[in-house]
matplotlib code that plots the C-alpha trace (Angstrom):
import matplotlib.pyplot as plt

x = [108.2, 107.3, 104.0, 102.0, 102.1, 101.6, 104.6, 106.4, 104.3, 106.6, 104.2, 104.6, 106.9, 104.0, 102.8, 106.4, 106.4, 103.4, 104.5, 108.0, 106.4, 105.2, 102.3, 100.7, 96.9, 94.7, 93.1, 96.5, 97.2, 93.9, 94.8, 98.3, 97.0, 94.2, 96.7, 97.3, 100.3, 101.9, 100.8, 97.3, 97.8, 100.8, 100.9, 103.9, 104.5, 107.2, 109.0, 111.5, 108.7, 108.6, 110.8, 109.5, 112.6, 112.7, 112.8, 116.5, 118.2, 118.2, 116.0, 113.3, 115.6, 117.4, 114.2, 113.4, 116.5, 116.3, 117.5, 117.5, 118.0, 115.1, 113.8, 116.4, 115.6, 112.3, 112.8, 115.4, 114.3, 110.8, 108.8, 109.5, 113.3, 113.8, 111.4, 110.3, 110.2, 106.8, 108.5, 104.9, 105.5, 108.2, 106.0, 103.6, 106.2, 107.4, 103.7, 103.6, 106.8, 105.5, 102.2, 104.0, 106.6, 103.8, 102.2, 105.5, 105.4, 102.3, 103.2, 106.8, 105.1, 103.5, 106.5, 108.3, 104.6, 103.1, 106.2, 105.7, 102.9, 100.3, 100.3, 96.7, 94.2, 90.6, 88.5, 87.9, 90.7, 94.5, 96.5, 100.2, 102.0, 105.6, 107.6, 110.5, 112.4, 110.3, 107.0, 104.3, 102.5, 99.5, 97.9, 94.3, 92.9, 89.3, 87.6, 84.2, 82.7, 84.1, 86.0, 85.9, 88.7, 88.9, 92.4, 93.3, 96.8, 97.1, 100.2, 101.8, 104.6, 106.0, 105.4, 102.0, 99.1, 96.6, 96.8, 95.7, 94.4, 96.6, 95.3, 92.2, 90.4, 89.1, 89.3, 86.9, 88.7, 86.0, 87.3, 90.9, 93.4, 96.3, 97.6, 96.5, 94.2, 90.5, 88.5, 88.7, 89.2, 92.0, 92.1, 95.6, 95.7, 99.0, 98.5, 98.1, 101.0, 103.2, 102.0, 103.6, 106.4, 107.3, 107.2, 106.5, 103.3, 99.6, 96.3, 94.3, 94.9, 91.9, 91.9, 89.7, 91.4, 90.3, 93.5, 93.1, 95.2, 94.3, 93.9, 95.0, 92.7, 94.0, 92.0, 93.7, 92.0, 94.3, 92.4, 94.1, 97.5, 100.9, 103.4, 106.9, 109.4, 110.4, 111.3, 108.0, 106.4, 108.7, 107.2, 103.4, 103.1, 99.3, 97.3, 95.6, 93.5, 94.3, 92.7, 94.4, 93.0, 95.7, 94.6, 96.7, 96.2, 99.7, 101.0, 98.2, 98.8, 97.4, 96.6, 97.0, 94.4, 95.6, 94.2, 96.3, 98.6, 102.3, 104.9, 106.1, 108.6, 107.3, 106.7, 108.5, 107.1, 108.8, 106.7, 106.8, 102.8, 101.3, 99.0, 96.1, 97.0, 95.0, 97.2, 96.1, 98.9, 98.3, 100.2, 99.8, 101.7, 102.0, 102.1, 105.8, 105.9, 107.0, 105.0, 103.5, 102.6, 101.2, 100.8, 98.8, 98.5, 96.7, 97.9, 95.8, 96.2, 99.4, 101.4, 99.3, 97.0, 93.1, 91.8, 95.3, 96.4, 99.6, 98.9, 101.4, 102.3, 104.7, 105.0, 107.0, 108.1, 109.5, 111.1, 108.7, 106.0, 107.3, 110.4, 111.7, 110.0, 112.0, 110.4, 110.4, 108.2, 106.8, 105.1, 104.2, 102.6, 100.8, 97.7, 95.6, 91.7, 90.8, 92.9, 95.8, 99.2, 101.2, 104.5, 105.5, 108.0, 108.2, 110.8, 110.4, 112.8, 111.3, 110.3, 106.6, 104.6, 101.6, 104.2, 106.0, 102.9, 100.9, 97.4, 96.0, 96.6, 95.5, 92.2, 90.8, 93.1, 96.3, 95.8, 98.2, 98.3, 99.7, 101.8, 99.5, 96.1, 94.0, 91.9, 93.8, 94.3, 93.6, 90.0, 90.3, 86.4, 85.4, 87.1, 85.6, 88.7, 86.7, 85.4, 86.8, 86.7, 90.3, 91.2, 90.9, 94.0, 94.0, 93.4, 91.7]
y = [173.5, 176.8, 178.7, 181.2, 184.7, 187.8, 189.2, 192.5, 195.6, 196.8, 199.8, 200.3, 203.4, 205.0, 205.9, 207.1, 209.4, 210.7, 212.0, 212.8, 215.3, 217.1, 218.9, 215.6, 215.9, 213.4, 212.4, 211.5, 209.4, 207.6, 206.8, 205.6, 203.3, 201.9, 200.9, 197.2, 195.7, 192.3, 192.8, 192.5, 189.8, 187.4, 184.5, 183.3, 180.0, 181.6, 185.1, 183.7, 183.7, 187.5, 188.1, 187.3, 186.8, 186.7, 183.3, 182.2, 179.0, 176.9, 178.9, 176.5, 173.5, 175.2, 176.1, 172.5, 171.1, 170.0, 166.9, 163.7, 164.7, 166.9, 167.2, 165.5, 162.4, 162.9, 163.3, 160.3, 157.4, 155.6, 154.2, 150.9, 151.2, 153.4, 155.4, 158.5, 161.5, 163.7, 166.9, 168.3, 171.2, 172.4, 171.4, 173.8, 176.3, 176.2, 176.5, 179.6, 181.1, 180.3, 182.2, 185.2, 185.3, 185.8, 188.5, 190.1, 190.0, 192.5, 194.4, 195.4, 197.7, 199.6, 200.2, 203.0, 204.4, 205.1, 206.4, 209.8, 212.4, 211.2, 212.4, 213.5, 213.7, 214.6, 214.7, 211.0, 209.6, 209.4, 208.3, 207.3, 206.6, 205.7, 204.4, 202.0, 199.3, 199.7, 199.2, 201.9, 201.4, 203.2, 202.8, 204.3, 204.3, 205.6, 206.1, 204.8, 205.7, 206.7, 203.4, 201.7, 201.9, 200.6, 199.7, 199.1, 198.6, 199.0, 198.2, 198.2, 198.1, 201.7, 201.1, 199.5, 201.7, 200.1, 199.4, 196.1, 195.7, 193.1, 193.7, 194.9, 195.1, 196.8, 197.1, 198.0, 199.7, 199.6, 198.2, 199.0, 200.1, 200.5, 200.9, 198.3, 196.5, 195.6, 193.4, 193.0, 191.3, 191.4, 189.8, 189.0, 188.3, 186.3, 185.9, 189.8, 190.5, 188.0, 189.5, 192.8, 191.6, 188.2, 186.2, 182.5, 182.0, 182.4, 182.1, 184.1, 184.3, 185.7, 186.5, 187.4, 188.7, 189.8, 191.5, 193.1, 193.8, 190.3, 188.0, 187.6, 185.6, 185.1, 182.9, 182.1, 180.7, 179.8, 179.1, 177.7, 178.7, 177.7, 178.9, 180.0, 177.2, 175.8, 172.7, 171.3, 172.7, 172.4, 169.5, 170.9, 172.7, 172.2, 174.9, 173.8, 175.1, 175.4, 176.5, 177.9, 179.0, 181.0, 182.0, 183.2, 184.7, 186.5, 185.1, 182.2, 180.0, 179.5, 176.9, 176.3, 174.5, 173.5, 171.5, 171.4, 169.5, 168.4, 166.1, 163.2, 160.5, 158.4, 155.6, 155.9, 158.2, 157.8, 160.7, 162.9, 162.9, 165.5, 164.4, 165.3, 166.8, 167.8, 169.2, 170.6, 172.3, 174.0, 175.3, 176.9, 178.7, 176.9, 178.2, 177.9, 180.1, 177.5, 176.3, 172.8, 171.9, 169.2, 168.8, 165.8, 165.0, 162.8, 162.2, 160.6, 160.3, 160.8, 157.8, 155.8, 153.2, 153.9, 153.6, 153.8, 156.7, 158.0, 159.2, 161.7, 162.9, 165.5, 166.8, 169.8, 172.2, 175.7, 177.9, 180.7, 182.2, 183.1, 180.8, 178.2, 174.9, 171.3, 168.1, 165.5, 162.8, 161.7, 159.0, 158.4, 155.2, 153.7, 152.3, 149.9, 150.6, 148.6, 150.9, 148.2, 149.6, 148.5, 150.1, 152.8, 154.5, 156.1, 158.1, 159.7, 161.5, 159.6, 156.6, 157.0, 159.4, 159.1, 160.7, 163.2, 164.7, 167.1, 165.5, 168.7, 168.7, 164.9, 164.4, 162.7, 163.5, 161.6, 159.5, 159.5, 157.4, 153.9, 151.8, 148.6, 149.9, 152.9, 152.9, 156.0, 158.0, 161.3, 162.2, 164.2, 163.6, 165.9, 168.8, 171.2, 172.4, 174.5, 176.8, 180.0, 178.5, 178.2, 174.8, 175.3, 175.1, 175.2, 178.3, 179.8]
z = [-54.7, -53.5, -52.5, -54.9, -54.5, -57.2, -58.9, -58.6, -60.2, -63.1, -63.2, -59.3, -60.1, -61.2, -58.0, -56.7, -60.1, -59.1, -55.7, -57.0, -59.5, -56.6, -58.9, -60.2, -59.9, -58.0, -61.3, -62.8, -59.6, -59.9, -63.5, -62.4, -59.7, -62.0, -64.5, -65.4, -63.8, -62.7, -59.0, -60.4, -63.2, -62.4, -60.3, -57.9, -55.9, -54.1, -54.1, -56.8, -59.0, -58.8, -61.6, -65.0, -67.3, -70.8, -72.4, -72.7, -73.6, -70.5, -68.4, -68.3, -67.5, -64.8, -63.1, -63.1, -62.2, -58.6, -56.4, -57.8, -61.4, -61.6, -65.1, -66.7, -64.7, -65.5, -69.3, -69.5, -67.3, -68.0, -64.8, -65.5, -65.3, -62.0, -59.9, -61.9, -59.7, -60.6, -59.2, -59.2, -57.0, -59.7, -62.5, -61.1, -60.8, -64.5, -65.4, -63.5, -64.8, -68.2, -68.1, -66.2, -68.9, -71.3, -69.6, -69.7, -73.5, -73.1, -70.0, -71.0, -73.5, -71.1, -68.7, -71.0, -72.0, -68.6, -66.8, -68.4, -69.1, -71.3, -75.0, -74.7, -71.9, -71.7, -68.3, -68.6, -71.0, -70.9, -74.0, -74.2, -77.5, -78.0, -81.0, -80.0, -81.8, -84.9, -83.2, -82.4, -79.0, -78.2, -74.4, -73.7, -70.2, -70.0, -66.7, -67.0, -63.4, -60.0, -59.7, -62.9, -65.6, -69.2, -70.9, -74.5, -75.9, -79.5, -81.4, -85.1, -86.8, -87.8, -91.4, -91.0, -91.4, -89.0, -85.3, -83.9, -80.4, -78.4, -74.8, -73.5, -70.4, -67.1, -63.6, -61.0, -57.9, -55.4, -52.1, -53.1, -50.4, -52.6, -56.3, -58.8, -56.4, -57.5, -59.5, -63.4, -66.6, -69.2, -72.5, -74.2, -77.9, -78.4, -82.1, -82.8, -80.5, -82.7, -85.6, -84.7, -83.0, -84.6, -81.6, -81.9, -79.9, -80.9, -79.0, -76.7, -72.8, -70.8, -67.1, -64.4, -61.3, -57.5, -55.9, -52.6, -49.4, -47.8, -50.7, -54.6, -56.9, -60.8, -63.0, -66.5, -69.7, -72.6, -75.9, -78.8, -77.4, -78.6, -75.9, -76.9, -76.7, -73.1, -71.7, -71.2, -74.2, -76.8, -78.3, -78.0, -81.3, -81.4, -80.1, -76.8, -74.2, -70.5, -67.2, -64.2, -60.7, -58.3, -54.9, -52.0, -48.8, -47.9, -44.4, -44.5, -47.5, -51.0, -53.8, -57.4, -59.8, -63.1, -66.1, -69.2, -71.1, -70.3, -71.8, -69.6, -70.3, -67.6, -69.0, -72.1, -74.9, -78.3, -80.0, -76.7, -76.7, -74.6, -71.6, -70.2, -66.5, -63.7, -60.9, -57.4, -55.1, -51.7, -48.9, -45.6, -43.0, -39.7, -36.2, -36.1, -39.2, -41.7, -44.7, -45.4, -48.9, -51.1, -54.6, -56.4, -60.0, -62.3, -65.9, -68.6, -72.5, -74.0, -74.4, -72.0, -73.0, -72.7, -69.3, -67.8, -65.6, -63.9, -60.0, -58.8, -55.4, -53.9, -50.1, -49.8, -46.9, -46.5, -43.8, -44.4, -46.3, -49.9, -49.2, -51.6, -50.5, -50.5, -51.6, -48.7, -50.0, -53.6, -55.2, -59.0, -60.1, -63.4, -62.8, -65.2, -65.9, -63.0, -60.6, -60.0, -59.8, -62.9, -62.0, -59.6, -57.2, -54.0, -52.2, -48.5, -46.1, -43.2, -44.9, -44.8, -46.7, -44.5, -41.8, -43.7, -45.6, -43.3, -42.5, -42.7, -46.5, -46.9, -47.5, -46.0, -43.1, -43.0, -46.0, -49.1, -52.4, -52.0, -54.4, -53.4, -54.5, -55.3, -52.3, -50.9, -54.3, -54.2, -55.6, -58.7, -59.4, -56.7, -58.2, -60.8, -63.1, -65.2, -62.6, -60.9, -57.4, -55.6, -54.0, -50.1, -47.7, -44.1, -42.6, -45.7]

ax = plt.figure().add_subplot(projection="3d")
ax.plot(x, y, z, "-o")
ax.set_aspect("equal")
plt.show()
């Protein structure tokens, strides 16, 4: 798995445009720097997440195809037949890519709007409007105070009479040292966007972000969301909620805290029932410059009997901050209501996860889950998955 960081800003060209034009006013530059962008809203676990591609056949599968058969093995083999690799870091990676992909559905409509002069301007407001591919998009920015700006993206089919608001939000640029930095909130209405574009998703995404030179915090809430189809959600057509807390300090480390639903075929699931999943991933840069990480997950519901749960562990390492990470140890087990192991599997490059997994990431120090009992299971009960606090990592 890879360590999180934010995506490339599709609107970053706004800054270069201002300088290239030479005559750009400082007020125009301030609007450009306050425009919404990937840099303020998107998550990434590694630098490869910095590109949010459109969904294509096989995209999600290829992202999850890793050693030991990757997602294919996960989807084919029940835990009772062979050890079932949890690929927790890659699960997190897939979730990040999915959220980013849906952000792109909105932000791509701003790329061609704000890369030119506004259609109308007053002292405190700029409005851009553009018709392309049968869609009329209108983006409005209003300066509310010296540092606060609000955003509204309205869209409609060219033959429709009324616009609908698909994106709204604001940013406070106090303390910002560069473009798109600041503290803010944004609401993304997937249902209204789908009504204009014909996409197959629905629901509402809301986000709070705090993006500055030394840190990036992005919190997402999915409310009654049906995502576009990918390898993990193709069987999840029922609206559902989810909560994600992403935090990163470039050059130091980061974490990702997730509560949502995923489809697992371990143990076997005839109807591909979605399970409730709590997942925590964290990583940090060591003194050598390499990155050590660990991901823990707990799965309940779905195809599991009441009281049963699956415990998953993956320990991963990368050569540098932002680089891809390789999994060096993993464990996955099914526990009954008493905490006894019903079935499970483990793989480790050194033969002992307690050695391979960095003790600095193992709470309490040095402990990892065991197939023998539940005494060293990761304690999910001590974590609040509904708040906006990031999970801590060494050097944070």
